[in-house]
C-alpha positions in Angstrom: 19.4 -63.0 62.5 21.5 -65.3 60.3 18.5 -65.9 58.0 18.0 -62.1 57.6 21.6 -61.6 56.7 21.4 -64.4 54.1 18.2 -62.9 52.6 19.8 -59.4 52.4 22.9 -60.8 50.8 20.8 -62.7 48.3 18.9 -59.5 47.4 22.1 -57.6 46.9 23.5 -60.4 44.8 20.3 -60.4 42.6 20.5 -56.6 42.2 24.2 -56.9 41.2 23.5 -59.6 38.7 20.5 -57.7 37.1 22.6 -54.5 37.1 25.5 -56.3 35.4 23.1 -57.8 32.8 21.6 -54.4 32.0 25.0 -52.8 32.0 26.3 -55.5 29.7 23.3 -55.2 27.4 23.6 -51.4 27.3 27.3 -51.6 26.6 26.7 -54.1 23.7 23.9 -51.9 22.2 26.2 -48.8 22.4 28.9 -50.8 20.7 26.6 -51.8 17.9 25.3 -48.3 17.4 28.8 -46.9 17.1 30.0 -49.7 14.8 29.9 -49.8 11.0 27.9 -53.0 10.5 28.5 -53.0 6.7 32.3 -53.2 6.8 33.8 -56.6 7.5 34.3 -60.0 6.0 32.6 -63.4 5.9 33.9 -66.1 8.2 33.1 -69.8 8.4 30.8 -70.6 11.4 29.5 -74.1 12.0 26.6 -72.8 14.0 25.1 -71.4 10.8 22.6 -71.4 9.1 20.1 -69.6 11.3 17.3 -72.0 10.3 16.6 -75.2 8.4 15.1 -74.3 5.0 13.3 -77.6 4.7 11.3 -76.6 7.8 10.3 -73.1 6.5 6.9 -73.0 4.9 7.4 -69.7 3.2 10.2 -70.2 0.7 9.2 -69.8 -3.0 10.6 -72.2 -5.6 12.9 -69.5 -6.9 15.0 -69.5 -3.7 14.7 -73.1 -2.5 18.1 -74.2 -3.6 18.4 -77.4 -1.5 15.0 -78.6 -2.6 16.0 -78.2 -6.3 19.3 -80.1 -6.0 22.1 -77.9 -4.6 24.4 -80.4 -2.9 27.4 -78.1 -2.0 26.1 -76.5 1.3 29.2 -74.7 2.4 27.5 -71.4 1.4 25.2 -71.9 4.5 28.1 -71.8 6.9 29.3 -68.2 6.5 28.7 -65.5 9.1 29.1 -61.8 8.5 31.7 -60.4 10.9 31.8 -56.6 11.1 35.3 -55.2 11.6 34.6 -53.3 14.8 31.9 -55.3 16.7 30.0 -58.5 17.0 26.7 -58.6 15.0 24.0 -59.9 17.4 22.3 -63.1 16.5 18.8 -62.7 15.2 16.2 -63.2 18.0 12.9 -63.7 16.2 10.9 -64.0 19.5 12.3 -60.7 20.8 11.4 -58.9 17.5 7.8 -60.3 17.6 7.5 -59.2 21.2 8.9 -55.7 20.7 6.5 -55.2 17.7 3.5 -56.9 19.1 0.4 -55.6 17.4 2.6 -53.7 14.8 2.8 -53.9 11.0 6.0 -54.5 9.0 6.1 -54.0 5.2 8.7 -54.7 2.5 8.1 -52.6 -0.6 10.0 -53.3 -3.8 10.8 -55.9 -6.4 11.7 -59.6 -6.3 14.7 -58.8 -4.1 12.3 -57.5 -1.5 10.5 -60.8 -1.9 13.8 -62.6 -1.2 14.3 -60.4 1.9 10.7 -60.7 3.1 10.8 -64.5 2.9 14.1 -64.6 4.8 12.5 -62.6 7.7 9.5 -65.0 7.7 11.8 -68.0 7.9 13.8 -66.4 10.7 10.6 -65.7 12.7 9.1 -69.1 12.0 12.3 -70.8 13.3 12.1 -68.7 16.5 8.5 -69.6 17.2 7.8 -72.8 15.2 4.6 -73.5 17.0 3.1 -70.0 16.7 -0.1 -69.8 14.6 0.0 -67.7 11.5 -2.3 -66.8 8.7 -1.2 -66.1 5.1 -3.1 -64.1 2.5 -2.0 -63.6 -1.1 -3.5 -61.0 -3.4 -1.9 -61.0 -6.8 1.8 -60.3 -6.0 1.2 -58.9 -2.5 1.5 -61.2 0.5 0.4 -60.7 4.2 1.5 -63.1 6.9 0.1 -62.5 10.4 1.7 -64.1 13.4 -1.6 -64.5 15.3 -0.1 -65.0 18.8 1.7 -61.6 18.6 -0.6 -59.7 16.3 2.4 -58.9 14.0 1.7 -58.5 10.3 4.6 -58.9 7.8 3.6 -57.7 4.4 5.2 -57.7 0.9 3.9 -54.9 -1.3 5.2 -55.5 -4.9 6.4 -52.4 -6.5 9.3 -52.7 -9.0 10.0 -49.0 -9.2 8.3 -47.5 -6.2 6.8 -44.8 -8.5 3.7 -45.4 -10.6 3.1 -47.0 -14.0 -0.3 -46.1 -15.5 -1.9 -47.6 -18.6 -3.1 -44.8 -20.9 -4.3 -44.8 -24.6 -0.6 -44.5 -25.8 0.5 -47.4 -23.7 2.2 -48.0 -20.3 3.6 -44.7 -18.9 6.2 -44.7 -16.1 5.3 -41.6 -14.0 8.5 -40.7 -12.3 6.8 -37.8 -10.4 3.9 -39.9 -9.0 3.7 -42.3 -6.0 0.1 -43.1 -5.3 0.7 -46.2 -3.3 2.3 -44.1 -0.6 -1.2 -43.6 0.9 -1.1 -47.3 1.8 2.5 -47.5 2.9 2.5 -44.7 5.4 0.0 -46.6 7.7 2.7 -49.2 8.6 5.1 -49.2 11.6 8.2 -50.5 9.8 8.9 -49.9 6.1 11.8 -51.5 4.2 12.1 -50.2 0.6 14.1 -51.4 -2.3 14.4 -50.6 -6.0 17.0 -50.4 -8.8 17.0 -53.6 -10.9 14.0 -52.7 -13.1 15.2 -49.2 -13.9 18.0 -50.7 -16.1 15.7 -53.4 -17.7 15.3 -53.2 -21.5 13.6 -55.3 -24.2 10.5 -57.4 -23.8 10.7 -57.4 -20.0 10.7 -53.6 -19.7 7.5 -52.8 -17.8 6.7 -49.5 -19.5 6.5 -48.0 -23.0 6.9 -44.3 -22.2 8.4 -42.2 -19.4 6.8 -39.0 -18.0 8.8 -36.6 -15.8 8.4 -32.9 -15.2 5.3 -32.9 -17.4 7.2 -34.2 -20.4 6.6 -37.6 -22.0 9.5 -39.4 -23.9 10.1 -42.8 -25.3 13.2 -43.3 -23.1 15.8 -41.4 -21.1 19.1 -42.1 -19.3 18.2 -44.9 -16.9 20.5 -43.7 -14.1 18.8 -40.3 -14.2 15.4 -42.0 -14.3 16.4 -43.9 -11.1 17.5 -40.6 -9.5 14.2 -39.0 -10.4 12.1 -41.8 -9.1 14.1 -42.0 -5.9 13.8 -38.2 -5.4 10.0 -38.6 -5.7 10.1 -41.3 -3.0 12.3 -39.1 -0.8 9.8 -36.2 -1.2 7.0 -38.6 -0.2 9.0 -39.6 3.0 9.5 -35.9 3.9 5.9 -34.8 3.3 3.7 -37.8 4.1 5.5 -40.2 6.6 5.3 -39.6 10.4 8.7 -40.9 11.4 7.6 -40.7 15.1 5.3 -43.6 14.3 6.9 -45.2 11.3 10.6 -46.3 11.0 11.8 -46.1 7.4 14.6 -48.3 6.0 16.0 -48.4 2.5 17.6 -51.7 1.3 20.7 -50.9 -0.7 21.3 -52.4 -4.2 21.7 -56.1 -4.3 24.5 -57.2 -6.6 24.4 -59.9 -9.3 27.3 -62.3 -10.2 27.3 -63.1 -13.9 30.8 -61.7 -14.8 33.8 -63.3 -13.2 35.9 -60.4 -14.2 34.1 -58.5 -11.4 35.9 -60.7 -8.8 39.1 -61.3 -10.8 38.1 -64.5 -12.5 37.7 -63.3 -16.1 37.0 -66.8 -17.5 34.0 -67.3 -15.3 30.6 -66.5 -16.9 28.2 -67.1 -14.0 27.9 -68.1 -10.4 27.2 -71.8 -11.0 30.4 -73.3 -9.6 31.0 -70.7 -6.9 31.2 -72.3 -3.4 32.9 -69.7 -1.2 32.9 -65.9 -0.7 35.5 -63.5 -2.1 38.3 -63.3 0.5 38.7 -60.2 2.5 36.5 -57.1 2.7 36.9 -55.5 -0.7 35.3 -56.3 -4.0 37.5 -55.8 -7.1 35.0 -54.1 -9.4 33.8 -51.5 -6.9 30.3 -50.4 -6.2 27.5 -50.0 -8.8 26.4 -46.5 -9.6 23.0 -46.9 -7.8 24.8 -47.0 -4.4 26.1 -43.4 -4.7 22.7 -42.1 -5.9 20.9 -43.7 -3.0 23.4 -42.2 -0.5 23.0 -38.7 -2.2 19.2 -38.9 -2.2 19.1 -40.1 1.4 21.5 -37.4 2.6 18.9 -34.8 1.5 16.1 -36.2 3.6 15.8 -34.4 6.9 13.7 -37.2 8.5 15.5 -40.3 9.9 15.9 -43.0 7.2 18.2 -46.0 7.9 20.2 -47.3 4.9 20.6 -51.1 4.9 23.8 -50.7 3.0 24.1 -54.3 2.0 25.7 -54.0 -1.4 29.4 -54.6 -0.6 28.9 -57.4 1.9 26.6 -59.1 -0.7 29.1 -58.6 -3.5 31.5 -60.7 -1.6 29.0 -63.6 -1.7 29.3 -64.8 -5.3 28.5 -68.3 -3.9 25.1 -67.4 -2.5 22.8 -67.5 -5.6 20.5 -70.2 -6.7 22.3 -70.5 -10.1 20.5 -73.5 -11.7 19.1 -74.8 -8.5 15.6 -73.4 -8.7 12.3 -74.6 -10.1 12.9 -72.9 -13.5 16.3 -74.4 -14.0 17.5 -71.0 -15.5 20.8 -69.5 -14.4 19.9 -67.1 -11.6 22.9 -65.2 -10.2 20.6 -62.2 -9.2 18.5 -63.7 -6.4 19.7 -65.5 -3.3 19.3 -69.0 -1.8 17.3 -69.3 1.4 18.7 -69.9 3.9 21.5 -67.6 2.9 22.7 -64.0 2.4 19.4 -62.2 3.0 19.3 -63.6 6.6 22.3 -61.4 7.2 20.4 -58.4 5.8 17.7 -59.2 8.4 20.2 -59.6 11.1 21.5 -56.1 10.5 17.9 -54.9 10.3 17.2 -56.5 13.7 20.4 -55.0 15.2 19.3 -51.5 14.1 16.1 -52.0 16.0 17.4 -53.2 19.4 
């Protein structure tokens, strides 16, 4: 009789503990979903970074700041703290398990590459002994975590819309998005573009622009960005089955070449920056691309999640490679890994759980 009572009590206790865990988890998830994850500030946290960059096999020489001589490592110790909730720590094993047999694709420019490699490092740190296969075709990369059947892919596309080589030269086709036939077959899509729309001079990747059936030598670059993004939005509306495919748009990533943007007018780059901007506001305000992205996304009826990372990244003037890269050039556009893009992927993960 006593044994039966003990067993019954044990069962009730187990049910209570499980119920409490589920309730706690549900409460935390509800809190995250009702919280603005993009408003907050950076706080020092000794438990960071989320991985050791020297143990990650995926970091390119553009982003491997420690390997190329960066000795001040305080930038690794900052955690993003949203104002209204706690951002859950990235759980790579959970993500791989949730998306077993699925395909994740980052589509965009070198900032998508930065973000893509951050995710790979986070996953590798979570399952360091898991087998993986890496295939590189031109500027596209596919990494498959074989134990989970999860593919993580980078599809290089600076502008999302097409550039075609014609007899007159390279034509930027703002109304055309042929690669969408490939993209729509994926389960998770994270898009990014902006930087190359404002590029001029020898690095400009086109000679002419075609929009609305008219070809011109150039046009207002902000309006070109708006037109290209509207073409992408129309593609999402007409071609993407959002019951199968979750769509994300990675907001504009800021650069830090002008100290006047953060109230240090005598500073000309990010070289000697070792800590974030204090507080939760950035003196120069947001770039024009942010408003255009929000306008375009507001006109899409299908669910698209904006990874609105601009402001939180603006505060991280200390997070760039500066001269600590293989090319020794001053890079205040991309980000060190480990570093700021890990927070982008933390928020990406939080939006999935």
